[in-house]
C-alpha positions as CSV (number, residue, x, y, z in Angstrom):
1,M,14.7,-5.7,6.4
2,Q,13.8,-2.3,4.9
3,R,14.0,-0.7,8.4
4,A,17.5,-2.3,8.9
5,L,18.7,-0.9,5.5
6,R,17.3,2.6,6.3
7,A,19.0,2.5,9.7
8,A,22.3,1.4,8.0
9,T,22.1,4.3,5.5
10,A,21.5,6.7,8.5
11,G,24.6,5.4,10.2
12,R,22.8,4.0,13.3
13,Y,24.8,0.8,13.6
14,D,28.2,-0.7,12.5
15,V,27.6,-4.4,12.2
16,L,24.6,-6.4,10.9
17,L,24.7,-9.8,12.6
18,V,22.6,-12.7,11.3
19,Y,22.2,-16.3,12.7
20,R,23.0,-17.8,9.3
21,V,23.4,-16.5,5.8
22,D,20.4,-18.5,4.6
23,R,18.3,-16.7,7.2
24,F,19.3,-13.4,5.6
25,S,18.6,-14.4,2.0
26,R,18.1,-17.5,0.0
27,R,18.6,-16.0,-3.4
28,L,22.2,-15.2,-4.5
29,S,21.4,-12.1,-6.5
30,D,19.4,-10.6,-3.6
31,L,22.3,-11.5,-1.2
32,L,24.9,-9.7,-3.3
33,D,22.6,-6.7,-3.7
34,L,22.0,-6.4,0.0
35,L,25.7,-6.8,0.8
36,G,26.4,-4.0,-1.7
37,Q,24.0,-1.7,0.1
38,L,25.5,-2.5,3.5
39,E,29.0,-1.9,2.1
40,D,28.0,1.5,0.7
41,A,26.6,2.4,4.1
42,G,29.8,1.4,5.8
43,V,28.2,-1.5,7.7
44,A,30.0,-4.8,8.2
45,F,28.1,-8.1,7.7
46,T,28.8,-11.2,9.8
47,S,27.1,-14.5,10.9
48,A,26.8,-15.9,14.4
49,T,27.4,-19.5,13.3
50,E,29.6,-19.2,10.1
51,P,33.2,-18.1,10.1
52,F,33.9,-15.5,7.4
53,D,35.4,-12.0,7.2
54,T,33.9,-9.9,4.5
55,S,36.8,-7.5,4.7
56,T,39.0,-10.1,2.9
57,S,38.6,-11.5,-0.6
58,I,38.4,-15.1,0.8
59,G,35.7,-14.1,3.2
60,R,33.6,-12.5,0.4
61,M,34.0,-15.6,-1.7
62,L,32.9,-17.8,1.2
63,V,29.8,-15.6,1.7
64,Q,28.9,-16.0,-2.0
65,L,29.4,-19.8,-1.7
66,L,27.1,-19.9,1.3
67,G,24.6,-17.9,-0.8
68,V,24.8,-20.5,-3.6
69,F,24.2,-23.3,-1.3
70,A,21.3,-21.4,0.4
71,E,19.6,-20.9,-3.0
72,F,20.2,-24.5,-4.0
73,E,18.6,-25.6,-0.7
74,R,15.6,-23.3,-1.4
75,E,15.1,-24.6,-4.9
76,T,15.3,-28.2,-3.7
77,I,12.7,-27.6,-1.0
78,I,10.4,-26.1,-3.6
79,D,10.8,-29.0,-6.0
80,R,10.1,-31.5,-3.2
81,V,7.0,-29.7,-2.0
82,I,5.6,-29.4,-5.6
83,N,6.4,-33.1,-6.3
84,G,4.8,-34.1,-3.0
85,M,1.6,-32.1,-3.8
86,N,1.4,-33.5,-7.3
87,A,1.8,-37.0,-5.9
88,K,-1.1,-36.4,-3.4
89,A,-3.3,-34.9,-6.2
90,A,-2.6,-37.9,-8.4
91,K,-3.9,-40.2,-5.7
92,G,-7.1,-38.2,-5.4
93,K,-6.1,-36.5,-2.1
94,W,-6.3,-32.8,-1.4
95,P,-2.8,-31.5,-2.3
96,G,-2.7,-28.8,0.3
97,G,-3.6,-25.2,1.0
98,N,-6.9,-23.8,2.2
99,R,-9.7,-26.3,1.9
100,P,-12.6,-25.3,-0.5
101,Y,-15.6,-23.8,1.1
102,G,-18.2,-26.5,1.7
103,Y,-15.6,-29.3,2.4
104,L,-13.6,-30.6,5.3
105,I,-10.3,-32.6,4.9
106,D,-10.5,-36.1,6.3
107,R,-7.3,-36.5,8.4
108,A,-7.1,-40.3,7.8
109,T,-7.6,-40.3,4.0
110,Q,-6.5,-36.7,3.2
111,K,-9.6,-36.5,0.9
112,L,-12.4,-33.9,0.9
113,T,-15.6,-34.6,2.7
114,P,-18.7,-32.4,2.7
115,H,-19.2,-29.8,5.4
116,E,-22.9,-30.0,6.2
117,H,-23.5,-26.3,7.1
118,E,-21.2,-24.8,4.4
119,A,-22.5,-27.2,1.7
120,A,-26.0,-25.9,2.3
121,I,-24.9,-22.3,1.9
122,L,-23.0,-23.3,-1.3
123,S,-26.2,-24.8,-2.7
124,E,-28.0,-21.6,-2.0
125,I,-25.3,-19.6,-3.7
126,V,-25.6,-21.8,-6.8
127,R,-29.4,-21.5,-6.7
128,M,-29.2,-17.7,-6.7
129,Y,-26.6,-17.7,-9.4
130,V,-28.2,-20.2,-11.8
131,K,-32.0,-20.0,-11.0
132,K,-32.5,-16.4,-9.9
133,R,-29.6,-15.2,-12.2
134,L,-28.2,-12.9,-9.5
135,G,-24.7,-11.6,-10.0
136,T,-21.9,-12.3,-7.6
137,R,-22.2,-8.8,-5.9
138,A,-26.0,-9.3,-5.5
139,I,-25.4,-12.8,-4.0
140,A,-22.8,-11.3,-1.5
141,D,-25.3,-8.6,-0.5
142,E,-28.0,-11.1,0.1
143,L,-25.8,-13.3,2.3
144,N,-24.6,-10.3,4.2
145,R,-28.2,-9.1,4.7
146,R,-29.1,-12.5,6.2
147,G,-26.1,-12.3,8.6
148,I,-24.3,-15.3,6.9
149,T,-20.5,-14.9,7.1
150,N,-17.8,-16.6,5.2
151,R,-15.5,-19.3,6.7
152,T,-13.3,-16.7,8.4
153,G,-16.3,-14.9,9.9
154,K,-16.1,-11.9,7.6
155,K,-18.6,-10.4,5.2
156,W,-19.0,-11.9,1.7
157,S,-17.8,-10.0,-1.3
158,G,-18.5,-10.4,-5.0
159,M,-14.9,-11.3,-5.7
160,T,-15.1,-14.2,-3.1
161,I,-18.3,-15.5,-4.6
162,G,-16.7,-15.4,-8.1
163,R,-13.6,-17.3,-7.0
164,L,-15.8,-19.9,-5.2
165,L,-17.8,-20.5,-8.4
166,E,-14.6,-21.1,-10.4
167,N,-13.4,-24.0,-8.2
168,P,-13.6,-27.4,-10.1
169,A,-13.3,-29.3,-6.7
170,Y,-17.1,-28.9,-6.3
171,T,-17.6,-31.4,-9.2
172,G,-15.7,-34.1,-7.3
173,D,-12.5,-33.6,-9.2
174,I,-9.0,-32.8,-7.9
175,V,-7.1,-30.4,-10.2
176,Y,-3.6,-29.3,-9.4
177,G,-1.3,-28.0,-12.1
178,D,-1.4,-30.5,-15.0
179,T,-2.9,-33.2,-12.7
180,H,-6.6,-33.8,-13.1
181,V,-8.2,-36.7,-11.3
182,P,-12.0,-37.0,-11.6
183,D,-14.5,-38.3,-9.1
184,T,-12.2,-38.4,-6.1
185,H,-14.7,-37.1,-3.5
186,P,-18.4,-36.4,-3.2
187,A,-19.5,-33.6,-5.6
188,L,-21.4,-30.6,-4.3
189,I,-22.3,-29.4,-7.8
190,D,-23.4,-31.8,-10.6
191,R,-21.6,-31.5,-13.9
192,P,-24.4,-30.0,-16.0
193,T,-25.0,-27.3,-13.4
194,W,-21.2,-26.6,-13.3
195,H,-21.1,-26.2,-17.1
196,H,-24.1,-23.9,-16.9
197,I,-22.3,-21.8,-14.2
198,R,-19.3,-21.5,-16.4
199,E,-21.4,-20.4,-19.4
200,I,-23.1,-17.7,-17.4
201,A,-19.8,-16.5,-16.0
202,D,-18.2,-16.3,-19.5
203,T,-21.2,-14.4,-20.9
204,R,-21.1,-11.9,-18.1
205,S,-17.4,-11.5,-18.4
206,D,-17.6,-10.7,-22.1
207,A,-20.4,-8.2,-21.5
208,H,-18.5,-6.5,-18.8
209,N,-15.4,-6.2,-20.9
210,Q,-17.4,-4.6,-23.7
211,R,-18.9,-1.9,-21.5
212,A,-16.0,-1.3,-19.1
213,M,-14.6,2.1,-19.1
214,N,-10.8,2.4,-19.7
215,G,-8.9,2.9,-16.4
216,S,-7.4,6.1,-17.6
217,D,-11.0,7.6,-18.0
218,Y,-11.5,7.5,-14.2
219,H,-9.3,10.5,-13.4
220,L,-9.9,10.5,-9.6
221,T,-9.6,6.8,-8.7
222,G,-7.9,6.5,-5.4
223,L,-8.0,10.2,-4.6
224,I,-11.5,10.5,-3.1
225,T,-11.8,9.5,0.6
226,C,-15.1,8.1,1.8
227,P,-16.4,10.2,4.8
228,R,-18.0,7.1,6.4
229,C,-15.6,4.2,6.2
230,K,-12.4,6.1,5.1
231,N,-11.8,3.8,2.2
232,K,-11.0,5.2,-1.3
233,Y,-13.5,5.6,-4.1
234,I,-12.9,3.6,-7.3
235,G,-14.3,3.9,-10.8
236,T,-17.4,1.8,-11.5
237,S,-20.1,1.7,-14.3
238,A,-23.7,0.7,-14.7
239,K,-25.7,0.1,-17.9
240,G,-29.2,1.7,-18.4
241,R,-31.6,1.2,-21.2
242,T,-29.9,3.6,-23.6
243,R,-26.4,4.2,-22.3
244,S,-23.8,3.4,-19.6
245,Y,-23.4,5.5,-16.5
246,H,-20.0,6.0,-14.9
247,Y,-19.5,6.6,-11.2
248,Y,-16.9,6.9,-8.4
249,T,-18.0,4.4,-5.7
250,C,-16.6,3.7,-2.3
251,Y,-14.6,0.6,-2.3
252,S,-16.5,-0.9,0.6
253,H,-19.8,-0.1,-1.1
254,S,-18.6,-1.5,-4.4
255,R,-17.3,-4.8,-2.9
256,Y,-19.7,-5.5,0.0
257,G,-22.8,-3.4,-1.0
258,T,-24.8,-0.9,1.0
259,H,-24.8,-3.3,3.9
260,D,-21.2,-2.2,4.6
261,C,-21.2,1.4,3.5
262,T,-24.0,3.7,2.5
263,S,-22.0,6.5,0.9
264,P,-23.6,7.5,-2.4
265,R,-22.0,7.1,-5.8
266,L,-20.6,10.2,-7.5
267,D,-21.1,11.0,-11.1
268,A,-17.6,10.4,-12.6
269,P,-17.7,12.8,-15.6
270,A,-19.1,15.6,-13.5
271,M,-16.5,15.1,-10.8
272,D,-13.6,15.0,-13.3
273,E,-14.8,18.3,-14.9
274,A,-15.3,20.0,-11.6
275,V,-11.9,19.1,-10.3
276,L,-10.2,20.3,-13.5
277,Q,-12.2,23.5,-13.3
278,A,-11.1,23.9,-9.6
279,L,-7.5,23.5,-10.7
280,H,-7.9,26.1,-13.4
281,D,-9.6,28.6,-11.1
282,F,-6.9,28.0,-8.4
283,Y,-4.0,28.6,-10.7
284,R,-5.4,31.9,-12.1
285,N,-4.7,33.4,-8.6
286,A,-2.1,30.8,-7.5
287,D,0.6,33.3,-6.7
288,T,-1.4,35.1,-4.0
289,L,-3.1,32.0,-2.6
290,I,0.1,30.0,-2.4
291,A,2.0,32.8,-0.8
292,T,-0.6,33.1,1.9
293,A,-0.6,29.3,2.4
294,I,3.1,29.1,2.6
295,N,3.3,31.9,5.2
296,Q,0.8,30.2,7.4
297,A,2.5,26.8,6.9
298,R,5.8,28.3,7.9
299,A,4.3,29.7,11.1
300,H,2.8,26.3,11.9
301,H,6.1,24.7,11.1
302,H,7.9,27.1,13.5
303,D,5.4,26.5,16.3
304,T,5.7,22.7,16.0
305,N,9.5,22.9,16.0
306,A,9.7,24.6,19.4
307,D,10.3,21.3,21.2
308,R,12.7,20.1,18.6
309,H,14.8,23.2,19.1
310,A,14.9,22.6,22.8
311,E,16.0,19.0,22.3
312,L,18.6,20.1,19.8
313,D,20.1,22.6,22.3
314,A,20.2,19.8,24.9
315,I,21.9,17.4,22.5
316,E,24.5,20.1,21.5
317,A,25.2,20.7,25.2
318,A,25.6,16.9,25.8
319,I,28.0,16.5,22.9
320,T,30.1,19.4,24.1
321,A,30.2,18.0,27.7
322,K,31.1,14.5,26.5
323,T,33.7,15.8,24.1
324,T,35.3,17.8,26.9
325,A,35.4,14.7,29.1
326,R,36.9,12.7,26.3
327,D,39.7,15.3,25.8
328,K,40.4,15.2,29.5
329,Y,40.8,11.4,29.5
330,R,43.2,11.7,26.6
331,T,45.2,14.4,28.3
332,A,45.4,12.4,31.4
333,F,46.6,9.3,29.5
334,E,49.2,11.4,27.6
335,N,50.5,12.9,30.8
336,G,50.8,9.5,32.4
337,T,48.4,10.2,35.3
338,M,46.0,7.4,34.0
339,D,46.9,4.2,32.3
340,E,45.2,2.6,29.2
341,E,43.3,0.1,31.4
342,D,41.5,3.0,33.0
343,T,41.1,5.3,30.1
344,G,40.4,2.8,27.2
345,P,36.9,1.5,28.3
346,R,35.7,5.0,29.2
347,L,37.0,6.5,25.9
348,R,35.2,3.8,23.9
349,E,31.9,4.5,25.9
350,L,32.3,8.3,25.3
351,R,32.9,7.7,21.5
352,T,29.8,5.6,21.2
353,E,27.6,8.1,23.1
354,I,28.9,11.0,21.1
355,E,28.2,9.2,17.8
356,A,24.7,8.4,18.9
357,L,24.0,12.0,19.9
358,K,25.3,13.2,16.6
359,V,23.0,10.9,14.7
360,R,20.0,12.2,16.7
361,R,21.2,15.8,16.1
362,D,21.3,15.2,12.4
363,E,17.8,13.8,12.4
364,I,16.4,16.8,14.3
365,T,18.2,19.2,12.1
366,D,16.7,17.6,9.0
367,L,13.2,17.9,10.5
368,I,13.8,21.6,11.4
369,S,15.2,22.5,8.0
370,D,12.3,20.9,6.2
371,E,10.5,24.2,6.0
372,P,7.7,24.7,3.4
373,I,9.0,26.6,0.3
374,A,6.9,28.2,-2.3
375,P,7.4,27.2,-5.9
376,S,9.1,29.8,-8.1
377,P,7.0,32.1,-10.4
378,S,8.4,30.4,-13.4
379,T,7.3,27.0,-12.1
380,L,3.8,28.4,-11.5
381,A,3.7,29.9,-15.0
382,K,4.7,26.6,-16.6
383,T,2.1,24.7,-14.6
384,R,-0.6,27.2,-15.5
385,A,0.2,27.0,-19.2
386,R,0.4,23.2,-19.1
387,L,-2.9,23.0,-17.2
388,E,-4.7,25.2,-19.7
389,H,-3.3,23.1,-22.6
390,V,-4.5,19.9,-21.0
391,I,-8.0,21.2,-20.3
392,T,-8.4,22.6,-23.8
393,N,-6.6,20.0,-25.9
394,G,-5.5,17.1,-23.7
395,D,-6.7,13.6,-24.0
396,S,-8.0,11.4,-21.1
397,A,-4.5,10.1,-20.2
398,E,-3.0,13.6,-20.0
399,R,-5.9,14.8,-17.8
400,K,-5.5,11.9,-15.4
401,A,-1.7,12.5,-15.3
402,I,-2.0,16.2,-14.4
403,I,-4.7,15.5,-11.8
404,E,-2.5,12.9,-10.1
405,E,0.4,15.4,-10.2
406,L,-1.5,18.4,-8.7
407,I,-4.2,16.8,-6.5
408,A,-3.1,15.1,-3.2
409,E,-6.6,13.9,-2.2
410,I,-10.3,14.8,-2.4
411,R,-12.3,15.0,0.8
412,I,-16.0,14.9,1.2
413,T,-17.3,17.0,4.1
414,G,-21.0,17.3,4.4
415,D,-22.3,18.7,1.1
416,E,-18.8,19.9,0.1
417,I,-16.3,18.1,-2.1
418,I,-12.9,19.6,-1.3
419,P,-9.7,19.0,-3.4
420,V,-6.4,19.2,-1.5
421,F,-3.8,20.6,-3.9
422,R,-0.3,19.3,-4.3
423,L,1.9,22.2,-5.2
424,P,4.2,21.9,-8.2
425,R,7.8,21.2,-7.5
426,D,10.9,23.2,-8.1
427,E,14.1,21.3,-8.6
428,P,15.6,20.1,-6.3
429,V,13.4,21.5,-3.5
430,A,9.8,20.2,-3.2
431,V,6.8,21.5,-1.3
432,D,4.7,19.4,1.0
433,A,1.8,17.6,-0.7
434,A,-1.0,19.2,1.2
435,T,0.1,22.7,2.1
436,P,-2.1,24.2,4.9
437,A,-3.9,27.4,4.1
438,T,-6.2,28.6,6.9
439,S,-6.2,28.0,10.7
440,T,-9.1,26.1,12.3
441,G,-8.7,28.2,15.4
442,D,-8.6,25.3,17.7
443,G,-4.8,24.8,17.7
444,N,-4.9,21.7,15.6
445,E,-3.6,21.1,12.1
446,P,-4.7,23.8,9.6
447,D,-7.2,23.1,6.9
448,P,-5.9,22.3,3.4
449,V,-5.9,24.8,0.5
450,R,-9.4,25.0,-0.8
451,A,-10.0,25.8,-4.5
452,M,-13.6,27.0,-3.9
453,P,-16.3,26.4,-1.3
454,N,-19.1,24.0,-2.1
455,L,-17.4,23.0,-5.3
456,V,-19.9,20.2,-6.2
457,G,-23.1,19.8,-4.4
458,R,-24.8,16.4,-3.8
459,A,-27.7,17.2,-6.1
460,G,-27.2,16.0,-9.6
461,L,-24.2,13.8,-8.9
462,E,-26.1,10.5,-9.5
463,P,-28.4,10.6,-12.5
464,A,-31.4,8.4,-12.6
465,T,-30.5,5.1,-14.1
466,E,-33.5,3.7,-16.0
467,G,-34.1,0.0,-16.1
468,L,-32.0,-0.8,-12.9
């Protein structure tokens, strides 16, 4: 749908044809909004099975009526499905959806029956959680270490274990909405153990909420790319004997443990300060550094556009040739040497071909004109002043905001942590997020702007955490 709307805005087609209106949208407000976007783009809307003409007031009214009926049908289907699932739950049957881990669904009775293999693994999970007092992450790590996969054949995560231990179906109850039917199928967890699980979970949840760091305090969440698995780093914390430690941890490492990714944690406060210092150092000499980067980026842009210029020249030549042919057909028709039966079809073909060529010409022109432009001296001066104010007097939220504005990403290469800068924007022209600075010498993409080499070394990033 989004691709179709973008193509409509670009003028790549004239009519959007659907099988039925309710295949296009089943919500009236969305239908009207989509029709408005198509109308603004000059694209007609029609149905293959319903007779209406949106160019007339009666046709537009008919489309809206069809949209009303489509929404009514959708709501009716939803009500029937929910009522049916409630009715099944009230009879002690599984109402629908994915079956709980550890159970199968009996096709004859539609009730849950134990899955021998999965039930044994569930019992082990409960034992580790209740008896050994392992957390959900630690349980997932242990299962993954043993080579035990979940039902879909993937690795376990702490989140999956947590959701599993929240499901009341394991006590033998069916719970769906406001419907609660006890003892409908064999229980895999007895009720005293279930209540104990909930008590442990509630206690750990409260402790986690008390020590959790505010999201705005992790300035670099989502900006650091793991060099091993290419996932992003997220903010995490750990509690020692005397204080809490805050880190940036690879998402795979955080969710699945070291079994999935062995990238080390990074000290969050040290990383935040180092990146802010890198920004400060960069903007002290930003005018010279950015000018050099822009010049090399323009050279790279010019080199990569050589093929586009050749294609643009070929398209212009084709447009000229087809326009000349079209004019000749028109002249022949006006002079009476060719009749409408001969000239009409060919003229329509030429018009379509010329319009398609013009659309492609505009696309290539936009790509060629998108040349890197340096921000103005006044923009750099304002950015420098704002950065100095935030570093000196800004709160955590302001620091996070300016980092997100001026840092495109942070790459880890060997023992180096390299920030890729996003240049400040002039209005209305913007500069590319990761402006190249120096050539690699191999003909590939240039390296990003580097604030400083070896910005933060590996040593000292992860302090010793006593008691863990």
